[in-house]
Steps between C-alpha positions, in 0.01 A plus 500: 500500500633840405435811704438805286522850640244756395625690197528877537215690334717761331721472195860393542706775653207743530565752777288461813469714810353427843334715764330442834173651620595572863132562588443126449833373634461269801870507590540123484834535321443211260616720212828581676554128559444412133687795346709694756681674213170664398291530821573610855297565814549845647479604866129576448448125445399539135672368189657726239685446173868579473690671222770322301756654738320359810328825605159463664237680287239638739305731271140391440484293182879482461603240244819309439609290202465123536838340419441205267691253724263593786176492301376170643578611856308825446207312342495255792498796739197647324319165502570425867443849639213484752421868443481470119703821485784413259449617142725397209439679172656546159694825470395549136122526555469481882275193477512286815615146421526364856315611809141575603420705186663262247293413196 
């Protein structure tokens, strides 16, 4: 029996970005466990995305690029998030491909 992972919904190499809706964040930290390079809990107990140079982005709606090697970890974070607050969208047209508003 072969285990197949879910194929990404975007075209190969298409740029994706991720953001967190802090109003829905439950502070469980599952995202930071799956992808600590992308997510981090702040002292307020909520999760935020980080920039490519590891800076915590605390502005409302702040986005960060999803590095291709971390795509599955970011997708798993969005799927497992109890607050349904992680949104992954294409940069080109801003259509959500993973998360609560994904088509």
